[in-house]
N, C-alpha and C positions, 0 to 999 in steps of 0.2 A: 763700761763698767761691767756689765752682767757678765758678757763674753770672757775678759779676763778673770772675773771671778768663778766662774763656771769650769774652767780650763785649769783652774788651780786642783792638783791632784786629792790635797786633803779635803778640798769640798765636796769632790766625787764622791771619796772612798766614806765619807762620815754621813752620806744621805742616800736614802733607799731609791729606786730608780722609780718605783711607783709607791702609792698608798692606796689600799683597796678597804673601802669600809661596808661592812656585811651586818645587817640586823639580824637578830635572833630570829628562828624559823618560828611559825605559828605556835602559840602556845595556847596551855588551857584557859587562861586570862584573857585571851583575845576572843577565844569562842564563848566562854561564858564570864561575864562580868562579877557574877555573885562568888567566883573562886577567890575574889580580892577580899571577900568579907570574912573568909575562914581560912586562908593560906598566907601566910607570910608573903610578900611580894619577891624575895629573894627564893623563895623554895618553890615557886609556880612552874612546873614542868612544862616540855615539850609537847603535842600532842603527835600522834603517827605520822599527820601530814608534816610537820613542823620536819620532824627528823627527816623526812624526804625531802623537803623542800632546803636543808641544810646539806644534804649528800650530793644533790643535784647542784649546790652553789660550790662546793667542794670540788666537784668534778670540772667546772666552768674556770675557778681559779687555777687550778693545774694545768689545764690545757692553754690559759693565759700564759703563765710564769713560765712555763716548761721545767728546766732545771735549774731556775734560778734560785739563791738562797732565799726563805722566807721566814716571817717572824710573825707569829698571831700575838695580837694584845688581847685580853677577854677581860669580861667583868665577871667577876666571882659567883653572878646569879646564876641558878640551876640551870634556866632555859638556856644561858650564854655559854655555861660549859658544855651543856648536851650538843648545842649547835657546834660548837668546837669539835667534840669528837666525830661527830657525822661529818665533817668536813675533812678531819684529819685522813679519813678512810681512804681520800684521793691522794694524798701523800705517804703511804705504807712504803714503809723501808728506803725513805729519804728522809736526810737531816732537816727538822725544823726547830725553831726556836721558840718559846711559848712564855708570856709573860700574863700574869691576871693581875690586873690593873682596876682597884677597887672605885678609881674616878669614872670609869666607863660604867654607867649606868643609868636607869629610866630616871625619868623625874618622879620624886618623891611625892606621893598624893597623900601621904600618912599611911598608919596603920589600919588595919583591918577595915577597910571602906563599906560603907553601908550604900549598897548600889543606888537606893532612890534619891539619898541625900548626893551621892555623886552625878548623877543626872542634872540635878539643879546648879551644883557648884560648874559642871562642864557648860551649861547655857551661860552663868555669869562669867565665865572664862572668854567665851566667845564676845559677850559684849565690853568686857574690859579689855582684851586684846591678850594673846596668847603668848607673847614674848614676855609680858611684865607683870602678869598674873601670878598670884604664890596660893598655893592651896592651905586651907586653914589645916593646922597640925602635920603640914608637908614640909617640903625643904625651904629654908629663909633665905 
């Protein structure tokens, strides 16, 4: 069944050869949790190290894909857009497709988190189970 399906031209044409997942580079929120208490999560920027990490990732991806066509799906969050811009340096003068996808985002912990309260919430999540835990004022 699989070999017949795989050999059909429309099956190969409509599917990417590979999917590469990249997390954003280091953000200010990764280095200082207090950031989340004053800056909206969607507006937290990359650190200088995060930009460098993203640039290196771009070079590695470019080396891996060579001259194949590339499409990047990214979150509208600032740190992911900044990561994308750093990645794209490795694809200078090559055509790439870009798609902003709002469903690609961090787990929602709620707005302007109190760092001390979040420590207690993370402990509760560890006891409850990461997959099933729901943050107060976060995603449903």
